[in-house]
TORDOGU-135448 format. One record per residue (C-alpha): residue in one letter; x, y, z. Coordinates in pm, whole numbers, plus 50000, padded with zeros to 5 digits. Layout:
<sites>
aXYZ...
</sites>
This chain:
<sites>
m638414955189056t638764921789234i637324914589578a640854913389718a641634947789570r638404962189704a639184948090047r642564965390040t640844997689939f638604993190242t641654992090470a642755025990347s639365042790350a636445026890531v638545015590828i639915050590872a636435064990830l635165043291110t638115051891332l637765089091276s634015091991244a633705107691590g636025136391499g634515170491564v631555156291755q630795166092112a631535139792377q627885140192485d626765132692129v629265104192107a627895089292429i624365091492295r625435074991971v627155046692159t624025040692366v621875039792052q624405016491893q624174992392186q620364993092177t620414986191804i622874957391851a620554941992112e617584944491877a619394932491563a621094903191735a617924890891907i617034867291621d620304847991666r620444831892011d624194825192006l625014859891883a622594876592122g624074857792417f627624867892326y626704904392284r624674903792606a627694891592802s629624922792695d626734946892752f626124948292374a629454964892305p630404964491935i632754937491810w633754954491485t632634990691470g634325005191776t637115030791747g639805012391940p642824994391787e641354960391878h638344967391653l640654977691371e642564944791402r639324924691391r638214942591076r641574936190915a641424899491014l637904895490874f638744910190538s642024891490517i640114858590505l637154871290302e639494881490022k640744845390007a637294829689971n637864819789609d641274804789691h639444780989925g636844771689662l634104791089840p631534813889671a633104848289711r630034866389579a627824850789846y629574870890116d628904904089938v632154920690036p631504951189812g628154956889982l629744953990323i632494978490228e629885003590113a627944999590438m631125005490638r631975035990431t628615052590489a627685041890844r627655071791080t624725070691321g624515047991622t621675029091457e623655023591136l626755012591324g624754988891545r623144971791249l626474970291070d628164953991368v625604925991384r625744921691007m629524917691024s629214892491307q626694871891115l628874872890803f631914862791006l630094833491164d628754821390830f632144823790662a634014807990956v631694777690945d632004775090566l635784776890582q636244752690871t633564726190820g632134732190473r629564752490287l627294722790212t625454697690431p626654663390308a623474643390372k621464668490167i623654661189864d623584623189868s622034598990117g625194577890098i627264605590257v626414598490620r629484615890755k629034635791076v630584669691013p632614681291318l630794714291365r632294738291620d630564758991884r629634792491728e630494810592050g634034797592008y634324816691681l633284848991852q635704842892135g638454836691882i637894868591684t637744889292004s640944873492138s644274891592153d645274876491816p642324878391574m644584874691269g646114842891406f642654829491482v641204835091133n644304819590979s643644787991182l640094783391055a640804764690731p641794727890767q645424725890872s645984691590716l648744686090464e646094672690226y644164705490230t647364725490177r648344704189879l644824706089733m644854743989752r648254744589584e646884722789302k643824744989270l645974775789216r648204756988971l645224745588763e643784780688761d647064793888619l647004766288356l643414774288263a644244810988225a646984800487981g644654777787781g644394745687982f646074712887892g646064720387519p644454702287222a642924668087287i644554636187161r642484622686870s644084588486830g642544557886991k645914542487079l649544553287083e652534532087179p656324532787185g657784537886839d654874558786707s655384594086576g653324621486417a650744647686509d648944626586770v652214619086948v652894656586949a649484662087113l650304634987368r653724650587429n652254685287478r649624673887727l652194653987925m654464684587936t651644707588045m650604683188315g654164680988444y654974645588336l657524654688070p660224681588057r660074706587770r661094689487444v660484691387069d660904654586980a657794639686812t658584603086876y657024580587139d660354571287297a661404556187630e661104589587809m657524593887691e656764557887779g657964564588134a655814595988153v652734576788037l653484549688292q653664575288574f650414591188453q648764556888463m649994550988817d648584584688927h645204577988766g644514541988867l645004528188517p646674495888398e650404503088411d651924493488078g653324525987936v650994523487636a648494551387572g645474529587506t641814539187497a641374542587876t644624561687921i643874585887639a640384591587778e641934602088110l644584623087938n641824641287751v639904650688066p639814688988054a641664709488314e638274724288412d637094689988524r640264683988723l639774717688891k636214708288983s637494675989141v640024695589347i637444720889467v635084692689564a637934675289747m638594707289943e634954708490052r635144671790148e638324678790348r636404705390541w633714679690621i636324657290783n638284685590946r639404668391264d642264647191390l642164615091184g644394597091434d648144591891414r647404556291307h644204550791115i642584531090836l641774550190520v639574535990246n639194558089940l636194542989765t637054557389423d640594543589452f639494507889531h642194504489797a642314501990174r645304516390357i646614514690710m648194548490773d650934556991020g650974594591024d651224606890665k652824574290548v651184542790412y651984514090651f650034488090454k647944488790135t645694463689964r643154463489684s639504465089776v636074458689629i633324483589717g629554484189678k627974480289338n626824512689175i623114508289242p621154527389509t620814497889748h624474487189730r626654518389722t629124519890010p628404549490238e630974574890357f631574578890730s634154575591007d634154551891303v636564531391514m637774495991442e637584476591767h638174440091679m638414413491411i636484380991387i638354350891256n636284323091097p633184345291092t629584334691055w627754354290788n624514367390930v622724375790609p621284411190629r617514410690615s617454432690307i619494406490118a617564377390267v614154389590151r615244406289828e617544379189691y617124346289878l613394344989954p612464345589581a615014317689522f613514296789805k610064301289655r611344286789329n613364259389496p613374254789877g616614234989853s618594261989676n621524279689842s622114250090068h625134267290225l622704289390419k620944278090735l617374288790808i617034300291172d613764306491356g613064332391625r614284308791899g617634302691729r616814267891600v617794254891257v614654249091047d614194221390791r613414240190469s611344211390332q608834218890608v608434255490515d605884269590269f607944298790138a605054309689913a603244321090228y605864347390305s606734381690171a609464406790250k607264420490528n606414388390715f609394365590648p610104352691004f613504336190959d617154345990976l619744332390734k623234322990846q626284308590673p628604289590910p632374295890908s634234280390613s636554289790331r633444293890113n631804318090355a630764350490185l632914369290438g635894346790381l637944337990686v638154371390867k636194403490905f637264436391061m634664453191276f634014489891346p630434487191477n628244512791304p624564517991220n625344513490850n626334476790906i629504481790702y632784463790770l635944451590594h636274414590518d637864386190326t636054370590029p636204337989832a635614358089510k639284365789448s639024370989073l637304404789112f640484420689244a642014418188897r639454443388764d640334480288732v636914491988852r635964470989153a632384479489251f630654445989303s629674441389669h626434447489858g628124476590035c630764461590262i634424464090163r636264432790053l640054430790087q642434413089853d645004405990127p642954402590446f645474380490628d648304405190570f645944432990673a645314414390999y649034408191054a649724445491009l647094454491271l648264427991516a651914437791477w651204467291705q650184443991988s651984410991930d655564399691870d654204371791649p651154385891470k651074358891204g651344330991462l648584346591674f646244349591376q646944314991238s646434298491578k642904312491591l642244304591226n643294268291261t640604261291523g637894265791258r635784282591527e634504318091520t636904338191735k636934374691831v640304392191865d640214426892018l642544454391905v644394466692212n644494501192055p641354505991842l641974524591517p639894551991357v638424541491022h637644567290755l635654557290448i636204586190211y635384593689847r637954614689666t638364618189291a641324641289358m643874632689623s647414644389680q650614625589746p653344636989987k655644638189683g654814638389316h651684646489120m648084647989226t646184615589180y642784614889012r640084588388999r636754583988824d633534594688993v632244559089026y628984567989209g628534602789058r628704618489404d631354644189320a629294656289025q626394662089264i628614680989506w630044702889231d626544711089105a625544720989460l628644742589502a628004759189166r624434767089275e625924783289585g628044805289359v631414787589344e633164796489019l636094782588823a638734809588825g640954811388520v638414796288279q638494815587953g635054826587842
</sites>
C-alpha cells in the first residue's frame, strides 16, 4: 500500500481512535490523563527551544492529539502534505508516515499522547522546512553555491498550523512560483513516461539529416513523438516535419539550430528519461532554495544556459549571450542573489590579487616588461617603474603591488561593467574577446560574467529611467573617462544554475551540467532517500 493510501486509512481509523479514545472513561481519569499529557509534552519538547517556547505559551496544550475539531483538522492537514512528499521530490520514507500512523493508532495514555504530540510537531517542522526552503544545505554540497536560503521563523510554522485554516497554510508551504508548478508538472509527466518504458530505444546512428530513412530514422521519430515534439505518425522518412521537430528540440536544449540530427543533437536525444527526471527534481530543490520574491523586474543569469536575461515579470525583456567562469575550481562562477546598483562606463580593471599573483607575477619574473597594458601600483597609489623592481624577490604572500588596466577598448572589462557589490567580487561586463560568444559551451572567464551585447544591455536598463537611454550612455562613453551611472531603481540579480528550466509555453528546456553541481545535488538527495518514481526495476 502506498504512503498516500495509508494516510487515507489513517483518516478513517487512527483519527477516529484519537477522537473517541476518551469514551467510557471517567471525567476525573480524563483530567488526570490530560495533566500527564501536558507534563510529558513539557519534558519531550524541552530539547527544542522553539518548540518548547511555543508549547509553553499555550500551557503545554496538545497541538495534534486533542479531541476537538481543530485538532482533527490539523491532523488532516499534516497528512495531506506528507502524502505528497514524493510529488515534491522529497524523501517520503524519511518522514516515516507508517510509523507515525501506528503510533497514533496505539497511543492511549497521557504519556503516550504527549510524546506523540511532540513527535508530530517535530515532524511537521522538519517537513515544512524541507518543502518551503529545501531538504539540503547548498554550501555543504558545493562551495560555489553561496546562495543564502530564505529560511523562515520556525514559530511561524507552528502559528500557521494552529491558525483557523491549517489546510490552507500547509498548501501555501511549497514555492508558489510558476516555475515550481511547471517543474512539478514535468516531474509527474516523466514519471508516467518512465512507467510506460521511458523515451524508447536509443538512436544508434551518428548523424541523421533530411532525406534519410530507415530504422534509425524510426528510432529518431519515436523518441521525438514520446518527448512531445512530433504528433503520432508511421512515416519512416526524415521529412520537413521531422526537421522542424529536431530544430525545436535543438532550441530547447541549447544546441546549434540547423534541423540536422548530428552527433551533439543525437547525444542529447539519447539522454535517458531517468536523467531528465533527476534534473527536474534537482531544479525543484533549487527552486526551494530561492523561494522568495525575485522582484517584478530582475536580472536572471542561468549559468548552464550561457545567457543573461532582464526579466519583466514572467517575460524576457532583454536577452544576450554570456560567458561564465572556466570549469576549474578557482574560476567557476558562484551562485547567489544580490542587487545591481550601478554601471561603470569606461571602467578601470583592478586586477584581483588572486590573478595578479597566480598569473602575472610569474610572467613578470620571466620578463618584467611583459603585459605592458597593466600598471604596477604601490601602496601609496603611485605608478611604479617595473624596470626598478626585482620581481624574483616576491612571492604570492609578499607581493606588495596592485595591478590596474586603465580604461580603453582593450580593457579586460571592455567598455562597461554592471555592479551588484558582493563579497564574491562577481559582476557582469563587456569584453574585447568577442569570438568566444560563437561557442556553444561558453565557460572561459575567471568567474565574472561577460556579455555579448553589453551596450544594448545598458540601454535596456537605462530605458526605465531615461527617455534617451542610448544617448545618455554614449555621452558618458565618449568622454573616455571612468564614469559611474546609478540605477534609479536597483534591480535584483539572481545567478542561478539550472539544467532543467521551464518556459511559459512549450517544452521544458534542458542544459548540460557544465560544473557537475547538479550531479552532486542529486547524489545528496538520493542519500537522503529521494527516489525516482516510475523507474522500472
